[in-house]
A tleap script that builds the chain and sets N, CA, C and O, in Angstrom:
source leaprc.protein.ff14SB
mol = sequence {
  NMET PHE ILE ALA VAL ILE LEU ILE LEU ILE
  MET SER PHE THR GLY THR PHE MET LYS PHE
  PRO PHE LEU LEU ALA TYR PHE GLY LEU PHE
  THR ILE ALA GLN LEU THR GLN TRP HIE SER
  LEU PHE SER PRO TYR PHE ALA LEU THR ILE
  LEU ILE MET LEU VAL THR GLY VAL PHE MET
  TYR LEU TYR PRO ILE LEU LYS LYS GLU ASP
  SER SER LYS CPRO
}
set mol.1.N position { -44.699 -43.937 -35.715 }
set mol.1.CA position { -45.053 -42.715 -36.397 }
set mol.1.C position { -45.347 -42.990 -37.877 }
set mol.1.O position { -46.197 -42.339 -38.484 }
set mol.2.N position { -44.637 -43.951 -38.437 }
set mol.2.CA position { -44.861 -44.289 -39.837 }
set mol.2.C position { -46.272 -44.821 -40.049 }
set mol.2.O position { -46.907 -44.533 -41.064 }
set mol.3.N position { -46.757 -45.598 -39.085 }
set mol.3.CA position { -48.123 -46.127 -39.161 }
set mol.3.C position { -49.121 -44.984 -39.136 }
set mol.3.O position { -50.108 -44.998 -39.872 }
set mol.4.N position { -48.866 -43.994 -38.288 }
set mol.4.CA position { -49.774 -42.846 -38.194 }
set mol.4.C position { -49.842 -42.098 -39.520 }
set mol.4.O position { -50.922 -41.689 -39.945 }
set mol.5.N position { -48.720 -41.921 -40.164 }
set mol.5.CA position { -48.693 -41.201 -41.443 }
set mol.5.C position { -49.485 -41.959 -42.504 }
set mol.5.O position { -50.265 -41.360 -43.245 }
set mol.6.N position { -49.289 -43.254 -42.575 }
set mol.6.CA position { -50.017 -44.067 -43.556 }
set mol.6.C position { -51.517 -44.014 -43.285 }
set mol.6.O position { -52.309 -43.843 -44.211 }
set mol.7.N position { -51.912 -44.159 -42.014 }
set mol.7.CA position { -53.335 -44.120 -41.677 }
set mol.7.C position { -53.939 -42.745 -41.937 }
set mol.7.O position { -55.083 -42.647 -42.383 }
set mol.8.N position { -53.194 -41.694 -41.666 }
set mol.8.CA position { -53.690 -40.339 -41.940 }
set mol.8.C position { -53.916 -40.155 -43.439 }
set mol.8.O position { -54.922 -39.574 -43.848 }
set mol.9.N position { -52.998 -40.641 -44.251 }
set mol.9.CA position { -53.168 -40.531 -45.704 }
set mol.9.C position { -54.391 -41.309 -46.187 }
set mol.9.O position { -55.158 -40.815 -47.012 }
set mol.10.N position { -54.568 -42.515 -45.675 }
set mol.10.CA position { -55.730 -43.320 -46.080 }
set mol.10.C position { -57.024 -42.645 -45.658 }
set mol.10.O position { -57.957 -42.538 -46.454 }
set mol.11.N position { -57.090 -42.188 -44.407 }
set mol.11.CA position { -58.320 -41.584 -43.900 }
set mol.11.C position { -58.620 -40.270 -44.618 }
set mol.11.O position { -59.780 -39.980 -44.911 }
set mol.12.N position { -57.596 -39.476 -44.903 }
set mol.12.CA position { -57.852 -38.212 -45.597 }
set mol.12.C position { -58.264 -38.452 -47.051 }
set mol.12.O position { -59.138 -37.759 -47.573 }
set mol.13.N position { -57.643 -39.421 -47.695 }
set mol.13.CA position { -57.999 -39.763 -49.075 }
set mol.13.C position { -59.449 -40.228 -49.157 }
set mol.13.O position { -60.225 -39.710 -49.960 }
set mol.14.N position { -59.809 -41.197 -48.333 }
set mol.14.CA position { -61.175 -41.727 -48.390 }
set mol.14.C position { -62.192 -40.697 -47.918 }
set mol.14.O position { -63.283 -40.599 -48.479 }
set mol.15.N position { -61.845 -39.935 -46.897 }
set mol.15.CA position { -62.769 -38.917 -46.398 }
set mol.15.C position { -63.026 -37.811 -47.402 }
set mol.15.O position { -64.154 -37.334 -47.529 }
set mol.16.N position { -61.989 -37.400 -48.115 }
set mol.16.CA position { -62.156 -36.359 -49.128 }
set mol.16.C position { -63.074 -36.825 -50.250 }
set mol.16.O position { -63.955 -36.085 -50.688 }
set mol.17.N position { -62.867 -38.038 -50.706 }
set mol.17.CA position { -63.712 -38.549 -51.785 }
set mol.17.C position { -65.132 -38.847 -51.323 }
set mol.17.O position { -66.063 -38.799 -52.126 }
set mol.18.N position { -65.313 -39.156 -50.040 }
set mol.18.CA position { -66.674 -39.349 -49.538 }
set mol.18.C position { -67.386 -38.011 -49.396 }
set mol.18.O position { -68.594 -37.927 -49.618 }
set mol.19.N position { -66.651 -36.965 -49.030 }
set mol.19.CA position { -67.264 -35.644 -48.886 }
set mol.19.C position { -67.562 -35.016 -50.249 }
set mol.19.O position { -68.595 -34.371 -50.426 }
set mol.20.N position { -66.662 -35.206 -51.202 }
set mol.20.CA position { -66.820 -34.639 -52.541 }
set mol.20.C position { -66.887 -35.770 -53.570 }
set mol.20.O position { -65.904 -36.023 -54.267 }
set mol.21.N position { -68.025 -36.449 -53.676 }
set mol.21.CA position { -68.097 -37.611 -54.581 }
set mol.21.C position { -67.962 -37.262 -56.062 }
set mol.21.O position { -67.682 -38.142 -56.875 }
set mol.22.N position { -68.155 -35.991 -56.426 }
set mol.22.CA position { -67.988 -35.626 -57.838 }
set mol.22.C position { -66.538 -35.787 -58.293 }
set mol.22.O position { -66.278 -35.870 -59.493 }
set mol.23.N position { -65.588 -35.834 -57.353 }
set mol.23.CA position { -64.187 -36.051 -57.723 }
set mol.23.C position { -63.948 -37.457 -58.270 }
set mol.23.O position { -62.965 -37.700 -58.971 }
set mol.24.N position { -64.854 -38.377 -57.944 }
set mol.24.CA position { -64.700 -39.741 -58.454 }
set mol.24.C position { -64.824 -39.798 -59.971 }
set mol.24.O position { -64.347 -40.747 -60.594 }
set mol.25.N position { -65.460 -38.795 -60.572 }
set mol.25.CA position { -65.549 -38.747 -62.034 }
set mol.25.C position { -64.167 -38.531 -62.652 }
set mol.25.O position { -63.887 -39.017 -63.748 }
set mol.26.N position { -63.304 -37.797 -61.938 }
set mol.26.CA position { -61.956 -37.534 -62.436 }
set mol.26.C position { -60.976 -38.639 -62.051 }
set mol.26.O position { -60.062 -38.971 -62.806 }
set mol.27.N position { -61.185 -39.201 -60.862 }
set mol.27.CA position { -60.322 -40.276 -60.363 }
set mol.27.C position { -61.190 -41.511 -60.148 }
set mol.27.O position { -61.422 -41.909 -59.006 }
set mol.28.N position { -61.663 -42.109 -61.209 }
set mol.28.CA position { -62.651 -43.168 -61.136 }
set mol.28.C position { -62.109 -44.552 -60.847 }
set mol.28.O position { -62.626 -45.536 -61.377 }
set mol.29.N position { -61.087 -44.653 -60.026 }
set mol.29.CA position { -60.523 -45.965 -59.730 }
set mol.29.C position { -61.370 -46.746 -58.733 }
set mol.29.O position { -61.351 -47.977 -58.732 }
set mol.30.N position { -62.116 -46.036 -57.883 }
set mol.30.CA position { -62.857 -46.673 -56.804 }
set mol.30.C position { -64.306 -46.212 -56.828 }
set mol.30.O position { -64.634 -45.168 -57.391 }
set mol.31.N position { -65.159 -47.005 -56.209 }
set mol.31.CA position { -66.554 -46.600 -56.049 }
set mol.31.C position { -66.735 -46.010 -54.660 }
set mol.31.O position { -65.892 -46.199 -53.784 }
set mol.32.N position { -67.829 -45.299 -54.462 }
set mol.32.CA position { -68.097 -44.694 -53.163 }
set mol.32.C position { -68.302 -45.774 -52.099 }
set mol.32.O position { -67.979 -45.562 -50.931 }
set mol.33.N position { -68.835 -46.927 -52.497 }
set mol.33.CA position { -69.025 -48.033 -51.547 }
set mol.33.C position { -67.681 -48.585 -51.071 }
set mol.33.O position { -67.521 -48.900 -49.892 }
set mol.34.N position { -66.724 -48.700 -51.978 }
set mol.34.CA position { -65.391 -49.168 -51.591 }
set mol.34.C position { -64.720 -48.179 -50.644 }
set mol.34.O position { -64.118 -48.576 -49.646 }
set mol.35.N position { -64.827 -46.900 -50.958 }
set mol.35.CA position { -64.204 -45.885 -50.108 }
set mol.35.C position { -64.828 -45.864 -48.718 }
set mol.35.O position { -64.123 -45.723 -47.719 }
set mol.36.N position { -66.139 -46.004 -48.656 }
set mol.36.CA position { -66.817 -46.047 -47.361 }
set mol.36.C position { -66.379 -47.271 -46.568 }
set mol.36.O position { -66.171 -47.191 -45.358 }
set mol.37.N position { -66.243 -48.386 -47.242 }
set mol.37.CA position { -65.811 -49.608 -46.571 }
set mol.37.C position { -64.382 -49.459 -46.049 }
set mol.37.O position { -64.101 -49.851 -44.916 }
set mol.38.N position { -63.491 -48.910 -46.839 }
set mol.38.CA position { -62.111 -48.707 -46.399 }
set mol.38.C position { -62.043 -47.728 -45.236 }
set mol.38.O position { -61.292 -47.935 -44.283 }
set mol.39.N position { -62.832 -46.658 -45.319 }
set mol.39.CA position { -62.848 -45.658 -44.256 }
set mol.39.C position { -63.320 -46.295 -42.947 }
set mol.39.O position { -62.742 -46.052 -41.887 }
set mol.40.N position { -64.360 -47.100 -43.028 }
set mol.40.CA position { -64.866 -47.784 -41.840 }
set mol.40.C position { -63.890 -48.842 -41.338 }
set mol.40.O position { -63.790 -49.068 -40.132 }
set mol.41.N position { -63.180 -49.483 -42.235 }
set mol.41.CA position { -62.231 -50.520 -41.852 }
set mol.41.C position { -61.027 -49.944 -41.109 }
set mol.41.O position { -60.584 -50.513 -40.112 }
set mol.42.N position { -60.500 -48.825 -41.587 }
set mol.42.CA position { -59.285 -48.263 -41.006 }
set mol.42.C position { -59.539 -47.305 -39.842 }
set mol.42.O position { -58.598 -46.962 -39.126 }
set mol.43.N position { -60.765 -46.870 -39.635 }
set mol.43.CA position { -61.026 -45.874 -38.594 }
set mol.43.C position { -60.707 -46.356 -37.179 }
set mol.43.O position { -60.200 -45.547 -36.401 }
set mol.44.N position { -60.963 -47.611 -36.777 }
set mol.44.CA position { -60.563 -48.017 -35.421 }
set mol.44.C position { -59.050 -47.992 -35.221 }
set mol.44.O position { -58.574 -47.593 -34.158 }
set mol.45.N position { -58.291 -48.414 -36.229 }
set mol.45.CA position { -56.831 -48.378 -36.126 }
set mol.45.C position { -56.323 -46.937 -36.067 }
set mol.45.O position { -55.376 -46.628 -35.343 }
set mol.46.N position { -56.962 -46.071 -36.834 }
set mol.46.CA position { -56.612 -44.654 -36.821 }
set mol.46.C position { -56.885 -44.052 -35.447 }
set mol.46.O position { -56.049 -43.328 -34.907 }
set mol.47.N position { -58.053 -44.348 -34.881 }
set mol.47.CA position { -58.408 -43.816 -33.563 }
set mol.47.C position { -57.460 -44.341 -32.489 }
set mol.47.O position { -57.051 -43.588 -31.605 }
set mol.48.N position { -57.109 -45.609 -32.555 }
set mol.48.CA position { -56.180 -46.179 -31.582 }
set mol.48.C position { -54.798 -45.544 -31.704 }
set mol.48.O position { -54.155 -45.254 -30.696 }
set mol.49.N position { -54.348 -45.329 -32.922 }
set mol.49.CA position { -53.046 -44.692 -33.141 }
set mol.49.C position { -53.036 -43.264 -32.604 }
set mol.49.O position { -52.070 -42.845 -31.967 }
set mol.50.N position { -54.104 -42.522 -32.860 }
set mol.50.CA position { -54.187 -41.149 -32.359 }
set mol.50.C position { -54.254 -41.139 -30.834 }
set mol.50.O position { -53.667 -40.266 -30.196 }
set mol.51.N position { -54.965 -42.101 -30.245 }
set mol.51.CA position { -55.046 -42.190 -28.784 }
set mol.51.C position { -53.676 -42.474 -28.179 }
set mol.51.O position { -53.306 -41.869 -27.173 }
set mol.52.N position { -52.928 -43.383 -28.778 }
set mol.52.CA position { -51.574 -43.677 -28.291 }
set mol.52.C position { -50.686 -42.446 -28.412 }
set mol.52.O position { -49.909 -42.151 -27.505 }
set mol.53.N position { -50.794 -41.727 -29.524 }
set mol.53.CA position { -50.008 -40.504 -29.690 }
set mol.53.C position { -50.400 -39.457 -28.655 }
set mol.53.O position { -49.540 -38.734 -28.151 }
set mol.54.N position { -51.679 -39.367 -28.334 }
set mol.54.CA position { -52.153 -38.417 -27.332 }
set mol.54.C position { -51.591 -38.749 -25.958 }
set mol.54.O position { -51.088 -37.868 -25.261 }
set mol.55.N position { -51.674 -40.015 -25.565 }
set mol.55.CA position { -51.197 -40.427 -24.243 }
set mol.55.C position { -49.694 -40.215 -24.121 }
set mol.55.O position { -49.228 -39.693 -23.108 }
set mol.56.N position { -48.935 -40.609 -25.126 }
set mol.56.CA position { -47.488 -40.420 -25.051 }
set mol.56.C position { -47.114 -38.942 -25.098 }
set mol.56.O position { -46.148 -38.530 -24.456 }
set mol.57.N position { -47.861 -38.149 -25.841 }
set mol.57.CA position { -47.597 -36.705 -25.881 }
set mol.57.C position { -47.857 -36.035 -24.545 }
set mol.57.O position { -47.080 -35.180 -24.120 }
set mol.58.N position { -48.939 -36.412 -23.878 }
set mol.58.CA position { -49.236 -35.859 -22.548 }
set mol.58.C position { -48.155 -36.292 -21.563 }
set mol.58.O position { -47.720 -35.493 -20.734 }
set mol.59.N position { -47.721 -37.538 -21.644 }
set mol.59.CA position { -46.656 -38.019 -20.764 }
set mol.59.C position { -45.362 -37.237 -20.993 }
set mol.59.O position { -44.702 -36.834 -20.035 }
set mol.60.N position { -44.999 -37.022 -22.263 }
set mol.60.CA position { -43.772 -36.273 -22.551 }
set mol.60.C position { -43.885 -34.819 -22.101 }
set mol.60.O position { -42.883 -34.202 -21.741 }
set mol.61.N position { -45.100 -34.268 -22.121 }
set mol.61.CA position { -45.296 -32.896 -21.667 }
set mol.61.C position { -45.190 -32.808 -20.149 }
set mol.61.O position { -44.579 -31.877 -19.622 }
set mol.62.N position { -45.779 -33.769 -19.445 }
set mol.62.CA position { -45.820 -33.704 -17.987 }
set mol.62.C position { -44.553 -34.230 -17.320 }
set mol.62.O position { -44.258 -33.826 -16.195 }
set mol.63.N position { -43.802 -35.100 -17.955 }
set mol.63.CA position { -42.634 -35.711 -17.333 }
set mol.63.C position { -41.612 -34.688 -16.834 }
set mol.63.O position { -41.186 -34.804 -15.685 }
set mol.64.N position { -41.194 -33.698 -17.618 }
set mol.64.CA position { -40.227 -32.726 -17.088 }
set mol.64.C position { -40.788 -31.909 -15.923 }
set mol.64.O position { -40.055 -31.560 -14.998 }
set mol.65.N position { -42.064 -31.609 -15.969 }
set mol.65.CA position { -42.676 -30.841 -14.882 }
set mol.65.C position { -42.668 -31.659 -13.601 }
set mol.65.O position { -42.294 -31.152 -12.543 }
set mol.66.N position { -43.073 -32.906 -13.685 }
set mol.66.CA position { -43.093 -33.766 -12.505 }
set mol.66.C position { -41.685 -34.079 -12.026 }
set mol.66.O position { -41.455 -34.171 -10.820 }
set mol.67.N position { -40.749 -34.242 -12.933 }
set mol.67.CA position { -39.356 -34.515 -12.565 }
set mol.67.C position { -38.748 -33.313 -11.847 }
set mol.67.O position { -37.991 -33.481 -10.892 }
set mol.68.N position { -39.077 -32.094 -12.305 }
set mol.68.CA position { -38.558 -30.889 -11.669 }
set mol.68.C position { -39.123 -30.744 -10.260 }
set mol.68.O position { -38.389 -30.380 -9.342 }
set mol.69.N position { -40.401 -31.018 -10.072 }
set mol.69.CA position { -41.008 -30.939 -8.743 }
set mol.69.C position { -40.412 -31.979 -7.815 }
set mol.69.O position { -40.197 -31.703 -6.634 }
set mol.70.N position { -40.141 -33.171 -8.330 }
set mol.70.CA position { -39.596 -34.247 -7.511 }
set mol.70.C position { -38.161 -33.943 -7.094 }
set mol.70.O position { -37.772 -34.263 -5.971 }
set mol.71.N position { -37.369 -33.338 -7.965 }
set mol.71.CA position { -35.967 -33.068 -7.651 }
set mol.71.C position { -35.803 -31.880 -6.716 }
set mol.71.O position { -34.748 -31.733 -6.100 }
set mol.72.N position { -36.814 -31.027 -6.592 }
set mol.72.CA position { -36.701 -29.872 -5.703 }
set mol.72.C position { -36.937 -30.244 -4.244 }
set mol.72.O position { -36.593 -29.469 -3.352 }
set mol.73.N position { -37.513 -31.405 -3.984 }
set mol.73.CA position { -37.736 -31.851 -2.605 }
set mol.73.C position { -36.439 -32.413 -2.042 }
set mol.73.O position { -35.744 -33.169 -2.721 }
set mol.74.N position { -36.099 -32.041 -0.773 }
set mol.74.CA position { -34.843 -32.557 -0.185 }
set mol.74.C position { -34.919 -34.002 0.236 }
set mol.74.O position { -33.938 -34.550 0.739 }
savepdb mol mol.pdb
quit
């Protein structure tokens, strides 16, 4: 979960500055090319992390339902 939080912060930071490039005038630490490169670099890891969270969330949602159906059979 800690990895997901870090990746979400990176993706939201870079995405916000890519969408609103005029903010770089106030926070001029990075160029738009650097932000685009970082966004592209971290996006596969972000997508994989979200996919893992999705699969485990669906499993946690369905497990009690399937367990209840299984225990009701004699």
